[in-house]
N, C-alpha and C positions, 0 to 999 in steps of 0.2 A: 681203478685204483689199485695201487700196489698195497702190500700188507703193512708196510711202513706208513703210508699215508693213512690208512685205516687205524693204525694205532695212535697216531697223532690225532686224528679226528676224534677217536673215542676219548683220548686224554682230555681234549677240549671240552667234550661233553661232561666228562666226570669232574673236571675242574668248574665248569660253569655250574653244574648241579650243586656241588658242595658250596660254591660261592653264593649262590641264591638262597641255599638253605642257611648259610651263615648270616645273610642279610635278614631273612625272616626271623630267625631266633633272636638276633641282635635287636630288631624292631620290637619284637614281643617283650623282651627283657627290658627294653627302654621304657615300654609303656606300663609296665606293671610295677607294683610296689611290693609285690609279694616276696618273701624270702625263698620261695621255690626257685625263683630266677637264679640266684646264686648257685643253687645246687645244679641247675641245668648247664650253666656256664661251666662250673666245675668238671661235670660229667663229660661234656662234649670236648673240652680241651684236653682232658685226661685221655679220652679215647683216641683223639687224633694225634696227640703228642706221644701216646703209648705205640701207636702204629708207626709213626716216624722213627721212634727209638728201635722198634723191632727190626725195621728195614736197614737201619744203620748197623745193628748187631749182626745181621746176616750177611754183611758185606756185598749187598746187591745195589750197586751204585745206581742203576737204572730205576728201580723201585724207590730208592732213597730220594732221587730226583723228582720223581712223579709225586711221591708224598709230600716232599717239601713244597712243591708248586701248589698242591692241593690245600695244604695247610696255610700257606701264605695268603692264597686267594680267600680261603674261608675266613681267616682272621682279619683281613682287610675289610672284607664287606661286612663281617660280624661288627666291627667297630663303626663303620658308617651306619649300619642298621641301628645300633645301640644309641649313636648320637641323635639319628632322626627320630627314634622312639621317644627319647628324652625331650627333645624340641617340640614334638607334638604334644607331649603330656604336660610340660611347663607352660606352653602357650595356649593349652586347651582348644586345640584345633578340631578335635572330635567331639567337643561338647556342644549341646544345643543351647543356644543362648536365648533367654527370654528378653523381651523389650526392656529397656532400663526404666527405672522408676519415673525419671523425668518425662519420658515419653508417654507413659501411662497417665501422669498427672495432667500433661497437656491435652491428651486425647480425651480425657473424662472431666467432669465437673468436679472441682475440689471439694465443693460443699457436700457431696454425696458421699464422702469418705467418713466411715464411722469407725472408730477404735475404741478398745477397752482400756481401762486404766492399767490392766496388767501387761498390756502390750509393750509399753515403754520400759517396764522392769525387766523385760526379757533382753538379756545382753546380745542374743542372737541377732536381733534386729539392728541394734547399733553396730555390731560387727559387720553385718552385711552391708549396712550404709558405708562404713568406712572401707570395705573391700571394694564397693563399686566405685568409691571416690578415688581409691588408688589405681584402679584399671581404667580410670579417666572416663568412666561411665556417666559420673556426676561432676558437676563443677562444685566449687566450695560453697557458692551462693545457692545452689539447688539443694545442697546438702543441708545447710543451715536452715532453709525454708521448709524443708520436710520435717526436720526435728522441731522447728518452731510450730509448724502446723499440728503435729503430733501432741506437743505440750499443751497447745491452746485447746485442743479437743478434749484432752483428759481433765484440765481444770474446770470444764463445765459440769 
């Protein structure tokens, strides 16, 4: 291989490395709700943009072109990673889901369920039922049956 081929081959490795790094950082930033993610994004793009600006100021067209390719690849894969992270977080792809209440009720005898009177006063229970209903884990009939069953148990 000639030295020119090695330089192009090396540029491909550097570009691929920064691109995959952009994908990783974007994915992690998409998954997190932490305000630290904003600081990471700002720092990375400031660093890469500053490097590109430095290369432009030095009038080195070869380095400017290389930096531009690296920044473009990093940005594109960062954007893709960020969107993938957001999609995974919003759709809860990485969360462990327990069987829905309707499956538990069908699997067990409904007469063996015991509740306390305080249980229905807790709005978390009703919010949880509503959330499961909105995620289509419960039908409206199943939701009404569960609430009626809890109210029947508490009246005794």
